[in-house]
TINUDREN-820320 format. One line per 3 residues: their letters; for each residue x, y, z of N, C-alpha, C. Coordinates in pm, whole numbers. Layout:
A) X:Y:Z:X:Y:Z:X:Y:Z ~ ... .
This chain:
MLQ) 105:-141:-32:-20:16:14:89:83:22 ~ -5:259:-25:107:339:-31:102:458:102 ~ 232:487:153:204:544:272:277:640:304 .
AEQ) 169:752:353:192:883:356:316:935:512 ~ 370:799:468:482:859:607:614:1043:570 ~ 601:1102:683:637:1145:707:799:1225:623 .
APG) 838:1307:508:979:1378:492:1055:1468:545 ~ 1162:1459:590:1124:1612:636:1252:1742:500 ~ 1338:1674:371:1432:1676:294:1385:1784:198 .
WRE) 1458:1853:115:1409:2002:11:1374:1818:-100 ~ 1439:1758:-181:1391:1653:-256:1300:1542:-211 ~ 1257:1498:-34:1157:1425:-12:1023:1474:-33 .
AIL) 1034:1635:-35:946:1721:-31:858:1662:-208 ~ 904:1705:-265:909:1669:-417:880:1430:-409 ~ 989:1357:-429:965:1312:-438:968:1182:-302 .
NKR) 885:1215:-327:740:1075:-208:581:1052:-279 ~ 569:967:-206:503:868:-210:308:992:-183 ~ 395:1030:-112:256:1149:-98:254:1227:-192 .
MLI) 251:1269:-314:290:1331:-442:241:1250:-548 ~ 230:1146:-560:166:1044:-641:14:1025:-562 ~ 16:1048:-423:-138:1029:-441:-162:1152:-409 .
CVF) -175:1276:-447:-207:1368:-441:-286:1436:-576 ~ -207:1315:-710:-223:1334:-840:-343:1257:-814 ~ -419:1150:-779:-451:1059:-762:-593:1087:-756 .
TGF) -537:1151:-651:-691:1265:-592:-709:1330:-653 ~ -657:1438:-662:-649:1551:-797:-762:1458:-947 ~ -719:1366:-1065:-798:1300:-1171:-923:1344:-1107 .
SSG) -890:1160:-957:-1014:1160:-911:-1146:1225:-836 ~ -1113:1352:-813:-1168:1431:-778:-1255:1556:-896 ~ -1156:1582:-1037:-1201:1614:-1117:-1267:1601:-1187 .
MPL) -1236:1490:-1218:-1333:1395:-1387:-1510:1453:-1328 ~ -1612:1427:-1277:-1753:1410:-1171:-1755:1595:-1270 ~ -1644:1684:-1227:-1697:1836:-1205:-1676:1872:-1341 .
YVI) -1609:1822:-1437:-1533:1794:-1527:-1724:1778:-1633 ~ -1716:1673:-1627:-1880:1635:-1679:-2004:1727:-1610 ~ -2025:1740:-1544:-2137:1857:-1507:-2073:1970:-1634 .
LQL) -1957:2062:-1639:-1888:2147:-1652:-1921:2199:-1785 ~ -1872:2003:-1874:-1858:2066:-2018:-1902:1957:-2085 ~ -1937:1874:-2043:-1948:1761:-2131:-2127:1773:-2109 .
IPY) -2150:1771:-2000:-2319:1813:-2042:-2366:1954:-2135 ~ -2335:2041:-2044:-2318:2138:-2154:-2346:2168:-2297 ~ -2215:2086:-2329:-2211:2077:-2493:-2257:1957:-2556 .
WLR) -2331:1836:-2484:-2411:1765:-2563:-2574:1787:-2540 ~ -2600:1900:-2415:-2738:1951:-2430:-2778:2006:-2537 ~ -2695:2105:-2554:-2609:2199:-2664:-2643:2189:-2784 .
NND) -2561:2007:-2807:-2600:1954:-2932:-2727:1912:-3002 ~ -2826:1867:-2852:-2928:1869:-2887:-3019:2000:-2869 ~ -3021:2054:-2908:-3142:2190:-2936:-3172:2237:-2788 .
VGL) -3064:2255:-2689:-3188:2263:-2546:-3121:2447:-2599 ~ -3161:2530:-2522:-3150:2642:-2470:-3060:2654:-2360 ~ -2943:2798:-2434:-2830:2829:-2398:-2943:2944:-2251 .
AKI) -3013:2994:-2215:-3056:2944:-2029:-3062:2882:-1968 ~ -3059:2785:-2041:-3163:2674:-1934:-2985:2582:-1948 ~ -2925:2625:-2049:-2861:2568:-2045:-2765:2599:-1891 .
GLF) -2752:2706:-1893:-2659:2802:-1767:-2756:2772:-1661 ~ -2901:2837:-1652:-2998:2736:-1493:-2908:2630:-1510 ~ -2849:2546:-1509:-2819:2342:-1494:-2711:2443:-1445 .
SLV) -2661:2512:-1366:-2524:2455:-1342:-2634:2514:-1168 ~ -2727:2522:-1181:-2801:2528:-1017:-2767:2374:-885 ~ -2738:2268:-1048:-2730:2139:-1010:-2622:2134:-910 .
GMP) -2546:2241:-971:-2435:2205:-905:-2479:2254:-706 ~ -2559:2249:-636:-2566:2296:-515:-2515:2247:-372 ~ -2532:2103:-426:-2457:2033:-299:-2316:2046:-313 .
YIL) -2241:2107:-359:-2088:2190:-392:-2104:2265:-275 ~ -2194:2339:-287:-2248:2422:-177:-2239:2396:-48 ~ -2370:2293:20:-2387:2236:71:-2283:2089:83 .
KFL) -2221:2098:93:-2142:1956:122:-2035:1984:312 ~ -2097:2098:335:-2020:2162:471:-2194:2047:547 ~ -2249:2082:545:-2369:2030:622:-2372:1849:654 .
WAP) -2321:1825:541:-2317:1691:568:-2149:1588:626 ~ -2099:1722:612:-1899:1661:619:-1861:1627:790 ~ -1944:1690:871:-1942:1588:1026:-1962:1509:1020 .
LMD) -2120:1461:907:-2118:1264:940:-2006:1192:882 ~ -1909:1259:807:-1805:1180:735:-1726:1223:847 ~ -1675:1282:923:-1575:1295:995:-1626:1198:1169 .
RYV) -1735:1189:1145:-1805:1139:1268:-1777:951:1218 ~ -1862:941:1156:-1913:806:1171:-1815:724:1076 ~ -1731:567:1074:-1663:522:1042:-1742:433:976 .
PPF) -1811:423:752:-1738:257:775:-1775:161:817 ~ -1831:53:801:-1767:-86:837:-1681:-164:786 ~ -1594:-72:655:-1560:-112:568:-1405:-81:512 .
LGR) -1305:-33:497:-1169:-9:466:-1132:82:568 ~ -1209:142:669:-1197:256:744:-1236:377:754 ~ -1222:458:811:-1308:585:827:-1260:732:672 .
RRG) -1184:747:587:-1155:756:531:-1188:731:354 ~ -1120:561:307:-1082:473:300:-1227:448:214 ~ -1285:393:330:-1453:377:333:-1551:434:189 .
WML) -1496:628:291:-1618:669:199:-1592:738:63 ~ -1442:717:39:-1374:656:-70:-1476:554:-165 ~ -1440:492:-85:-1533:348:-203:-1655:382:-251 .
ITQ) -1760:416:-125:-1866:491:-106:-1903:639:-219 ~ -1834:696:-229:-1848:807:-315:-1814:761:-505 ~ -1676:695:-466:-1633:695:-655:-1758:485:-712 .
LLL) -1830:476:-622:-1913:300:-678:-2071:473:-735 ~ -2131:462:-675:-2208:584:-672:-2206:714:-808 ~ -2034:772:-794:-2002:871:-982:-2005:766:-1082 .
IVS) -1966:666:-1083:-1963:540:-1231:-2052:491:-1175 ~ -2147:486:-1155:-2317:472:-1168:-2404:578:-1265 ~ -2347:639:-1157:-2502:769:-1233:-2422:862:-1315 .
MGA) -2294:871:-1381:-2244:967:-1506:-2201:829:-1604 ~ -2237:717:-1605:-2278:580:-1687:-2397:571:-1729 ~ -2573:605:-1666:-2616:590:-1681:-2683:709:-1754 .
MGL) -2603:798:-1745:-2660:1002:-1799:-2724:940:-1940 ~ -2583:907:-2094:-2644:888:-2174:-2773:850:-2203 ~ -2811:749:-2111:-2961:701:-2149:-3088:739:-2153 .
FPP) -3022:887:-2160:-3182:966:-2161:-3134:1062:-2230 ~ -3259:1103:-2392:-3264:1196:-2458:-3316:1318:-2398 ~ -3222:1423:-2398:-3243:1553:-2354:-3397:1519:-2415 .
ADA) -3363:1551:-2522:-3531:1653:-2556:-3625:1622:-2491 ~ -3610:1469:-2425:-3772:1433:-2353:-3743:1354:-2286 ~ -3637:1414:-2214:-3610:1335:-2042:-3544:1423:-1954 .
LTS) -3545:1575:-1965:-3387:1662:-1992:-3430:1688:-1808 ~ -3615:1663:-1764:-3591:1623:-1547:-3524:1515:-1536 ~ -3519:1398:-1606:-3462:1277:-1546:-3325:1320:-1642 .
IIA) -3246:1334:-1623:-3155:1380:-1710:-3079:1535:-1552 ~ -3158:1643:-1522:-3149:1698:-1384:-3169:1630:-1308 ~ -3221:1547:-1257:-3200:1493:-1106:-3095:1349:-1078 .
LAV) -3050:1284:-1222:-2915:1174:-1252:-2814:1272:-1154 ~ -2823:1436:-1256:-2739:1523:-1234:-2660:1566:-1158 ~ -2795:1544:-1046:-2784:1616:-859:-2752:1488:-790 .
VLV) -2769:1285:-840:-2659:1208:-810:-2583:1249:-776 ~ -2509:1268:-944:-2359:1277:-926:-2309:1339:-912 ~ -2364:1513:-900:-2279:1572:-800:-2304:1602:-643 .
VAS) -2429:1499:-567:-2343:1481:-418:-2279:1358:-343 ~ -2331:1329:-536:-2165:1222:-459:-1983:1243:-483 ~ -2008:1372:-594:-1828:1448:-600:-1795:1485:-527 .
ASQ) -1938:1565:-506:-1885:1707:-320:-1885:1574:-221 ~ -1916:1475:-203:-1946:1341:-138:-1767:1355:-116 ~ -1724:1295:-251:-1614:1236:-210:-1515:1389:-222 .
DVV) -1539:1433:-248:-1388:1603:-209:-1437:1635:-86 ~ -1489:1610:-58:-1507:1628:101:-1358:1513:155 ~ -1416:1339:158:-1303:1304:211:-1161:1285:113 .
LDA) -1223:1269:54:-1013:1345:-101:-945:1449:30 ~ -1001:1582:42:-971:1722:57:-898:1665:184 ~ -973:1635:308:-935:1598:427:-883:1475:408 .
YRR) -838:1316:375:-752:1253:367:-569:1368:321 ~ -607:1432:156:-492:1498:113:-425:1602:233 ~ -574:1645:329:-471:1759:420:-400:1670:544 .
EIL) -424:1561:574:-413:1496:668:-265:1452:672 ~ -233:1366:532:-63:1314:470:-12:1448:473 ~ -44:1490:484:70:1668:398:129:1749:504 .
PDR) 255:1718:529:299:1858:650:273:1941:570 ~ 241:2045:631:251:2187:644:281:2257:504 ~ 481:2241:518:553:2246:423:574:2227:283 .
ELG) 498:2040:218:467:2052:83:338:2106:53 ~ 270:2148:149:110:2208:133:73:2259:13 ~ 168:2351:2:175:2401:-193:164:2313:-312 .
LGN) 335:2248:-303:291:2120:-380:252:2008:-395 ~ 217:2017:-256:75:1867:-289:-80:1916:-401 ~ -60:2066:-392:-195:2128:-373:-156:2143:-515 .
AIH) -90:2178:-557:-51:2202:-701:-6:2060:-723 ~ 7:1951:-758:7:1865:-835:-178:1838:-760 ~ -227:1802:-703:-349:1759:-673:-431:1875:-814 .
VQA) -390:2011:-785:-483:2055:-925:-467:2059:-1037 ~ -275:2008:-1046:-316:2027:-1264:-403:1896:-1248 ~ -377:1791:-1173:-414:1606:-1180:-535:1666:-1239 .
YRI) -624:1757:-1109:-735:1762:-1146:-795:1833:-1288 ~ -711:1903:-1311:-716:1992:-1456:-688:1828:-1521 ~ -596:1812:-1605:-569:1716:-1678:-685:1676:-1659 .
SGL) -777:1558:-1538:-892:1510:-1589:-972:1561:-1627 ~ -999:1723:-1674:-1052:1717:-1781:-1071:1691:-1886 ~ -912:1629:-1939:-922:1618:-2080:-1007:1465:-2215 .
IPG) -993:1400:-2017:-1159:1313:-2039:-1288:1378:-2095 ~ -1325:1441:-1989:-1483:1458:-2044:-1506:1659:-2148 ~ -1354:1692:-2136:-1383:1775:-2201:-1254:1787:-2363 .
GLS) -1246:1668:-2334:-1108:1626:-2424:-1226:1540:-2565 ~ -1147:1366:-2474:-1189:1247:-2551:-1300:1214:-2542 ~ -1413:1279:-2448:-1546:1271:-2504:-1642:1364:-2643 .
FIM) -1621:1504:-2632:-1568:1530:-2728:-1549:1420:-2870 ~ -1486:1420:-2901:-1399:1326:-2979:-1487:1216:-3028 ~ -1521:1166:-2932:-1624:987:-2952:-1797:1105:-2982 .
SDH) -1843:1196:-2923:-1915:1256:-2963:-1942:1212:-3086 ~ -1852:1260:-3150:-1834:1251:-3322:-1857:1120:-3381 ~ -1857:1040:-3259:-1826:861:-3381:-1912:780:-3304 .
LPW) -1974:791:-3163:-2009:668:-3125:-2149:720:-3038 ~ -2286:712:-3005:-2343:761:-2937:-2346:803:-2832 ~ -2456:865:-2794:-2441:920:-2587:-2382:846:-2478 .
SSV) -2484:750:-2543:-2484:617:-2431:-2351:551:-2417 ~ -2259:568:-2530:-2167:474:-2527:-2071:646:-2473 ~ -2056:712:-2504:-1957:817:-2443:-1917:789:-2337 .
FLI) -2087:794:-2235:-2058:829:-2146:-2060:702:-2061 ~ -2058:602:-2091:-2025:521:-2011:-1869:473:-2059 ~ -1829:520:-2129:-1643:484:-2121:-1579:644:-2020 .
TAA) -1683:737:-2042:-1619:813:-1960:-1663:831:-1809 ~ -1749:774:-1727:-1748:692:-1588:-1647:545:-1642 ~ -1601:502:-1706:-1494:380:-1667:-1362:472:-1634 .
FMG) -1327:552:-1679:-1189:663:-1524:-1230:662:-1449 ~ -1284:581:-1398:-1314:675:-1242:-1267:603:-1212 ~ -1171:481:-1263:-1165:408:-1197:-992:369:-1099 .
FGL) -957:485:-1154:-868:536:-1103:-895:564:-926 ~ -1046:642:-913:-1086:724:-843:-1073:541:-712 ~ -1081:429:-805:-1142:285:-730:-1020:226:-652 .
ALC) -888:269:-753:-692:244:-746:-649:340:-658 ~ -687:440:-635:-676:457:-544:-650:459:-354 ~ -817:379:-418:-910:376:-260:-863:236:-233 .
LAV) -780:146:-348:-780:27:-305:-593:40:-265 ~ -570:105:-235:-347:170:-305:-283:224:-196 ~ -395:322:-158:-345:406:5:-428:313:181 .
SEP) -356:359:201:-361:354:364:-449:471:473 ~ -516:398:536:-571:498:641:-434:645:702 ~ -450:756:678:-408:873:760:-372:825:903 .
DTE) -265:825:922:-240:789:1134:-267:943:1175 ~ -404:1012:1211:-446:1085:1303:-552:1100:1294 ~ -565:1166:1490:-633:1086:1546:-777:1155:1556 .
PPP) -905:1082:1521:-1010:1184:1519:-1077:1206:1540 ~ -1123:1345:1538:-1173:1435:1623:-1305:1309:1748 ~ -1255:1449:1914:-1378:1370:2028:-1532:1314:1948 .
KLP) -1557:1212:2065:-1714:1208:2017:-1795:1264:2102 ~ -1820:1425:2062:-1939:1460:2094:-2052:1498:2042 ~ -2192:1484:2157:-2323:1482:2085:-2321:1490:1925 .
LLS) -2398:1470:1856:-2446:1498:1722:-2429:1614:1702 ~ -2488:1710:1784:-2494:1895:1740:-2386:1907:1735 ~ -2349:1903:1887:-2158:1953:1859:-2085:1937:1780 .
SFV) -2062:1762:1661:-2020:1730:1608:-2029:1883:1497 ~ -2130:1953:1482:-2141:2014:1373:-2148:2159:1413 ~ -2153:2187:1526:-2080:2317:1581:-1891:2296:1553 .
EPF) -1864:2258:1656:-1735:2248:1702:-1646:2273:1613 ~ -1662:2229:1525:-1540:2256:1433:-1531:2328:1365 ~ -1673:2503:1311:-1702:2593:1332:-1669:2719:1385 .
LEY) -1632:2656:1520:-1657:2732:1701:-1463:2722:1659 ~ -1446:2665:1639:-1227:2643:1668:-1163:2720:1557 ~ -1264:2715:1443:-1232:2866:1343:-1160:2971:1379 .
WNR) -1330:3004:1403:-1400:3110:1506:-1267:3177:1578 ~ -1277:3082:1694:-1226:3114:1792:-1042:3145:1763 ~ -978:3082:1650:-855:3059:1634:-818:3236:1552 .
RGW) -940:3182:1478:-821:3353:1419:-938:3480:1449 ~ -1051:3483:1520:-1130:3588:1549:-1197:3615:1433 ~ -1328:3701:1526:-1387:3736:1358:-1438:3801:1256 .
KSV) -1303:3906:1249:-1280:4048:1117:-1167:3898:997 ~ -1097:3898:1141:-967:3791:1051:-1091:3650:906 ~ -1207:3659:954:-1305:3565:893:-1407:3593:873 .
VLV) -1438:3731:859:-1524:3764:727:-1405:3806:608 ~ -1277:3834:610:-1171:3918:557:-1209:3737:472 ~ -1138:3635:498:-1115:3497:457:-1193:3450:405 .
LSF) -1321:3459:449:-1419:3442:402:-1473:3503:252 ~ -1508:3660:293:-1465:3659:141:-1426:3678:70 ~ -1307:3687:84:-1219:3658:0:-1176:3516:-95 .
LFF) -1234:3387:14:-1253:3223:-53:-1367:3302:-208 ~ -1487:3367:-135:-1617:3369:-274:-1520:3455:-353 ~ -1393:3577:-405:-1469:3664:-452:-1278:3654:-518 .
YKL) -1174:3507:-505:-1049:3483:-575:-1071:3410:-714 ~ -1167:3328:-700:-1224:3285:-817:-1339:3342:-904 ~ -1373:3366:-910:-1531:3451:-955:-1480:3501:-1067 .
GDS) -1472:3558:-1052:-1400:3612:-1232:-1400:3487:-1310 ~ -1259:3400:-1286:-1221:3316:-1406:-1354:3251:-1351 ~ -1374:3152:-1284:-1535:3046:-1269:-1627:3105:-1370 .
MAT) -1696:3246:-1376:-1768:3328:-1468:-1726:3248:-1636 ~ -1584:3289:-1652:-1535:3363:-1770:-1560:3222:-1835 ~ -1523:3075:-1781:-1513:2927:-1783:-1702:2830:-1789 .
ALS) -1768:2912:-1739:-1885:2845:-1685:-1953:2775:-1830 ~ -1941:2820:-1933:-2009:2833:-2070:-1856:2756:-2164 ~ -1733:2722:-2129:-1689:2709:-2184:-1630:2678:-2345 .
TVF) -1766:2546:-2324:-1776:2430:-2472:-1898:2490:-2544 ~ -1974:2608:-2460:-2079:2614:-2488:-2010:2706:-2625 ~ -1951:2801:-2543:-1891:2948:-2625:-1802:2889:-2809 .
YND) -1736:2786:-2769:-1652:2748:-2864:-1726:2701:-2971 ~ -1813:2570:-2916:-1953:2563:-3031:-2013:2622:-3093 ~ -2067:2727:-3042:-2105:2898:-3066:-2010:2950:-3161 .
LGF) -1891:2964:-3185:-1782:3025:-3251:-1787:2948:-3380 ~ -1798:2843:-3366:-1814:2693:-3541:-1679:2636:-3483 ~ -1647:2571:-3412:-1555:2489:-3342:-1613:2315:-3337 .
TGT) -1572:2238:-3441:-1665:2131:-3385:-1575:2004:-3289 ~ -1690:1918:-3218:-1669:1859:-3071:-1406:1757:-3128 ~ -1479:1773:-3212:-1307:1662:-3278:-1259:1858:-3254 .
QIG) -1217:1885:-3322:-1181:2026:-3298:-1128:2095:-3158 ~ -1261:2080:-3111:-1199:2132:-2968:-1152:2006:-2860 ~ -1184:1879:-2912:-1093:1782:-2835:-932:1856:-2800 .
LVA) -942:1774:-3006:-814:1749:-3012:-721:1868:-2961 ~ -790:2013:-2963:-675:2163:-2900:-673:2078:-2800 ~ -794:2075:-2723:-806:2107:-2547:-685:2005:-2549 .
KNA) -679:1914:-2602:-633:1812:-2515:-435:1806:-2547 ~ -417:1897:-2685:-253:1874:-2716:-265:2089:-2637 ~ -298:2086:-2671:-313:2310:-2576:-257:2295:-2437 .
ALW) -394:2199:-2346:-401:2164:-2236:-312:2122:-2163 ~ -199:1928:-2168:-154:1885:-2115:-25:1930:-2084 ~ 87:1992:-2203:186:1976:-2128:202:2130:-2048 .
PTI) 120:2203:-2056:87:2338:-1957:80:2331:-1886 ~ -25:2277:-1832:-57:2181:-1635:-21:2112:-1632 ~ 131:2004:-1725:231:1967:-1648:373:2040:-1595 .
VGA) 392:2158:-1651:529:2217:-1670:454:2332:-1569 ~ 315:2372:-1543:222:2464:-1457:237:2446:-1290 ~ 225:2231:-1315:217:2214:-1180:367:2162:-1124 .
LFG) 500:2167:-1182:591:2153:-1118:687:2243:-1078 ~ 610:2355:-1169:703:2553:-1146:646:2543:-1054 ~ 496:2597:-1043:456:2629:-985:398:2598:-769 .
GLL) 473:2441:-764:480:2369:-654:636:2387:-608 ~ 703:2357:-731:874:2421:-653:826:2563:-621 ~ 801:2725:-746:742:2792:-665:764:2819:-540 .
MLR) 587:2772:-517:531:2760:-394:650:2728:-195 ~ 711:2666:-270:841:2586:-162:958:2667:-189 ~ 936:2785:-217:1048:2827:-269:1033:3039:-217 .
IGI) 845:3035:-233:836:3185:-218:688:3188:-113 ~ 640:3109:-67:500:3050:-37:446:3082:-96 ~ 314:3042:25:144:3067:-52:122:3155:-80 .
NRA) 189:3259:11:99:3425:-3:135:3509:-116 ~ 292:3508:-169:308:3541:-242:285:3465:-373 ~ 246:3366:-355:227:3262:-500:39:3337:-493 .
LWL) -37:3380:-444:-112:3373:-456:-118:3568:-528 ~ -44:3586:-493:-10:3742:-578:34:3729:-729 ~ 107:3651:-768:167:3622:-840:43:3569:-956 .
FGV) -6:3517:-969:-46:3402:-1010:-252:3365:-1041 ~ -246:3495:-943:-354:3612:-976:-316:3673:-1076 ~ -215:3717:-1094:-258:3841:-1180:-216:3778:-1356 .
VQV) -224:3684:-1294:-200:3605:-1461:-334:3498:-1423 ~ -401:3464:-1359:-582:3413:-1371:-607:3578:-1393 ~ -627:3673:-1424:-703:3818:-1456:-682:3861:-1595 .
VSI) -525:3807:-1647:-512:3832:-1781:-498:3731:-1848 ~ -548:3562:-1794:-628:3460:-1882:-735:3520:-1955 ~ -857:3560:-1876:-990:3562:-1894:-1019:3625:-2020 .
LGF) -904:3779:-1997:-948:3873:-2124:-877:3729:-2258 ~ -785:3661:-2276:-748:3576:-2413:-929:3526:-2476 ~ -1001:3490:-2347:-1129:3446:-2420:-1154:3569:-2538 .
AVL) -1168:3698:-2448:-1249:3800:-2494:-1224:3832:-2632 ~ -997:3830:-2677:-986:3815:-2804:-1078:3687:-2843 ~ -1019:3616:-2839:-1121:3465:-2925:-1301:3569:-2999 .
AEA) -1304:3577:-2929:-1463:3633:-2892:-1451:3712:-3044 ~ -1365:3772:-3069:-1358:3889:-3165:-1336:3859:-3305 ~ -1234:3690:-3242:-1174:3700:-3346:-1242:3496:-3411 .
GPV) -1315:3488:-3375:-1366:3416:-3437:-1303:3254:-3444 ~ -1332:3149:-3555:-1290:3013:-3516:-1143:3000:-3577 ~ -1051:3034:-3521:-889:3045:-3561:-911:2943:-3500 .
LWL) -822:2835:-3553:-842:2725:-3461:-644:2761:-3429 ~ -569:2805:-3447:-460:2839:-3339:-447:2921:-3225 ~ -528:2982:-3229:-585:3113:-3128:-676:2999:-3095 .
LAV) -741:2963:-3082:-758:2868:-2882:-711:2795:-2829 ~ -608:2734:-2980:-525:2647:-2907:-442:2795:-2751 ~ -334:2889:-2788:-302:2947:-2776:-403:2998:-2617 .
VLC) -482:3020:-2644:-627:3121:-2483:-666:2985:-2446 ~ -668:2846:-2419:-648:2702:-2407:-490:2681:-2315 ~ -396:2777:-2378:-238:2708:-2346:-242:2777:-2205 .
FEY) -273:2956:-2222:-195:2983:-2134:-361:2987:-1995 ~ -468:2965:-2014:-597:2896:-1899:-556:2818:-1872 ~ -442:2679:-1881:-401:2609:-1834:-364:2615:-1739 .
LGV) -273:2719:-1787:-65:2729:-1773:-115:2818:-1621 ~ -159:2906:-1661:-211:3026:-1538:-301:3017:-1477 ~ -383:2980:-1490:-556:2957:-1444:-505:2916:-1305 .
GLG) -430:2739:-1353:-371:2649:-1288:-368:2595:-1142 ~ -214:2743:-1193:-176:2822:-1120:-161:2847:-964 ~ -263:2979:-1029:-403:2975:-943:-493:2963:-841 .
TAA) -516:2821:-892:-611:2718:-817:-546:2646:-700 ~ -384:2661:-835:-328:2567:-692:-270:2637:-585 ~ -238:2782:-561:-232:2850:-489:-334:2872:-369 .
FVA) -479:2869:-433:-601:2866:-336:-617:2773:-243 ~ -618:2634:-374:-664:2530:-269:-518:2503:-160 ~ -365:2575:-200:-311:2539:-39:-333:2640:68 .
FIA) -396:2774:-11:-400:2860:134:-544:2768:188 ~ -590:2733:145:-744:2658:244:-703:2561:312 ~ -578:2492:204:-586:2370:361:-515:2390:437 .
RET) -436:2497:416:-300:2586:526:-434:2578:677 ~ -589:2734:607:-635:2767:703:-689:2651:811 ~ -686:2520:784:-773:2445:898:-675:2393:975 .
SKT) -772:2321:1053:-721:2258:1202:-773:2093:1114 ~ -651:2008:1167:-601:1878:1091:-717:1796:1126 ~ -759:1847:1326:-822:1794:1309:-1010:1711:1260 .
YAA) -1051:1883:1253:-1114:1879:1168:-1178:1890:978 ~ -1060:1861:966:-1022:1906:808:-1079:1882:721 ~ -1205:1771:739:-1339:1738:666:-1502:1867:646 .
TQI) -1421:1887:749:-1527:1947:753:-1517:2154:729 ~ -1399:2192:760:-1316:2351:771:-1368:2302:579 ~ -1243:2212:531:-1231:2189:365:-1398:2219:311 .
ALF) -1451:2120:379:-1630:2172:294:-1598:2291:339 ~ -1689:2341:497:-1705:2437:433:-1626:2562:321 ~ -1455:2578:386:-1432:2680:256:-1466:2603:134 .
TAI) -1486:2476:120:-1447:2481:-151:-1602:2485:-94 ~ -1717:2540:-28:-1827:2527:-43:-1831:2653:-94 ~ -1752:2734:7:-1793:2867:12:-1710:2924:-217 .
TAI) -1604:2861:-233:-1544:2860:-368:-1631:2870:-478 ~ -1751:2726:-399:-1847:2666:-527:-1992:2793:-572 ~ -1984:2872:-430:-2068:2973:-458:-2089:3074:-561 .
PRT) -2026:3093:-619:-1985:3127:-783:-2032:3019:-901 ~ -1956:2927:-934:-1960:2790:-952:-2120:2751:-1048 ~ -2229:2790:-898:-2331:2732:-877:-2467:2854:-896 .
VVN) -2429:2888:-799:-2519:3028:-795:-2483:3144:-904 ~ -2426:3163:-873:-2336:3315:-988:-2332:3288:-1148 ~ -2277:3122:-1178:-2272:3107:-1279:-2428:3079:-1393 .
AST) -2481:3079:-1290:-2653:3017:-1336:-2690:3158:-1396 ~ -2620:3262:-1426:-2713:3444:-1470:-2575:3421:-1569 ~ -2485:3349:-1612:-2403:3350:-1723:-2485:3342:-1854 .
GFI) -2549:3267:-1872:-2634:3271:-1943:-2678:3356:-2021 ~ -2779:3368:-1944:-2891:3519:-1974:-2789:3635:-1939 ~ -2654:3687:-1913:-2564:3797:-1948:-2527:3742:-2109 .
VEV) -2492:3677:-2137:-2406:3672:-2225:-2512:3687:-2349 ~ -2651:3637:-2391:-2711:3675:-2481:-2776:3820:-2433 ~ -2775:3912:-2365:-2819:4038:-2365:-2651:4130:-2357 .
VGW) -2520:4099:-2317:-2409:4171:-2379:-2340:4109:-2522 ~ -2355:3964:-2508:-2185:3884:-2615:-2150:3878:-2550 ~ -2104:3751:-2629:-1943:3723:-2535:-1819:3788:-2573 .
TDF) -1794:3916:-2637:-1703:3975:-2610:-1690:4035:-2426 ~ -1771:4131:-2420:-1806:4218:-2365:-1798:4072:-2179 ~ -1901:4002:-2219:-1929:3938:-2093:-1773:3887:-2042 .
FLL) -1693:3834:-2160:-1564:3810:-2030:-1520:3899:-1998 ~ -1514:4063:-2109:-1404:4133:-2004:-1518:4222:-1869 ~ -1594:4140:-1841:-1716:4150:-1787:-1650:4069:-1639 .
CAL) -1636:3949:-1640:-1565:3899:-1554:-1422:3915:-1527 ~ -1345:3977:-1616:-1180:4069:-1610:-1184:4093:-1473 ~ -1269:4218:-1456:-1325:4371:-1368:-1373:4252:-1288 .
IAL) -1475:4189:-1290:-1525:4089:-1100:-1386:3996:-1078 ~ -1337:3965:-1139:-1158:3916:-1054:-1088:4031:-955 ~ -1147:4128:-953:-1093:4236:-913:-1060:4238:-788 .
PGM) -1186:4253:-655:-1167:4259:-567:-1107:4113:-488 ~ -1105:4000:-516:-1091:3896:-476:-873:3903:-462 ~ -810:3992:-584:-736:4039:-611:-702:4162:-435 .
VLL) -789:4228:-470:-726:4345:-379:-794:4311:-197 ~ -842:4198:-234:-798:4103:-132:-685:4110:17 ~ -623:4032:-82:-541:3975:-70:-376:4030:-3 .
FWV) -455:4237:3:-374:4269:128:-426:4284:252 ~ -509:4203:252:-546:4194:431:-519:4025:479 ~ -552:3887:326:-582:3788:400:-430:3734:376 .
APW) -330:3771:294:-242:3739:227:-100:3839:181 ~ -61:3884:274:2:3988:196:131:3951:184 ~ 209:4030:62:331:3969:44:424:3980:130 .
RGG) 426:4041:210:582:4051:318:487:3967:421 ~ 382:3928:476:273:3888:615:307:3777:596 ~ 340:3734:724:382:3570:772:301:3434:705 .
EKE) 295:3336:716:250:3204:693:187:3120:807 ~ 76:3220:839:49:3146:935:-86:2995:864 ~ -27:2907:992:-58:2812:909:-177:2727:1005 .
GS) -281:2613:1023:-423:2618:1129:-318:2485:1222 ~ -416:2421:1235:-380:2337:1394:-357:2190:1380 .
């Protein structure tokens, strides 16, 4: 089994089994989200579902916001097999495979309600898997490795998008949609491999409190540790930092389709333009965070994140230029992926290992609000202002998150850690 042993040296911080585990957690966590964000909207659009309805479809992502409500139960209760973390991994991953594979059996024109219901099951299982994988990663990574480990996790997360956002698009030009979703679901086998290969982390479980206290204590611990002013600033930062980027990419595959690109073009360009920049970005960003820390990484990568949004506006003006699509995707995967890596590392650093599942679930739930609630308006906005002005608006909306860095992660500030 893969062990999560401590490793003190700089070289060991890079070449150890914990980093390999982060690859698997990232891939397994990213697959379901990209099915929801990219594959299903593309499928619906190709079956003549309206743009406004597709934008509203993002509301099925509400479980990503609400997952902190049941995260304490995943901290408190242990399944009767494999242990507290691995048991929940297995349960959620089996649900993901079944719901994802069954999606293509329903024709969008006649069974949109059934598709939405199945998507809700998919999102609940995905959000629950995120709870346990985020907690597992927080428990096995020493504080010094949070930057690199989460950078690798995030880039593997993004690489997983090449399946539903690349390979599946290509398959859709040659296979029925039922086969496309079944093959896509089979890639969740990486999650099952992780579940069976890793060992349980050597971390003390939370104290056995009354059930109501189990829900309250994780939030009180953070409130008492940080103080109310810091809590308000941090929660505001978690909402705003990725808001512009999240809105800009909410309808990305629909945007490419409206420009006139075919499924094969989108799939091939997404694969070739995203894979290597993502790998390079993971290594460079993770190593850079080892040297400069998480705070400065948030500043540097955040600037790249804002600029990358403007690339979509340029593409909207240029039209279906294949090489420009490749450049825009390359920059987006390189830059925005780096910003996400630093952002996730910041979230992990804010948490206590004792209440990792619940606190990370709360923080990531806040970050999911833009992706789920705000993104529901993107289809209406595009219909009113058009694609170019929409992307310019997204770049403007990204700025408040950068301003909040002055308080939550100052450039010359110390790197505060959880307990």
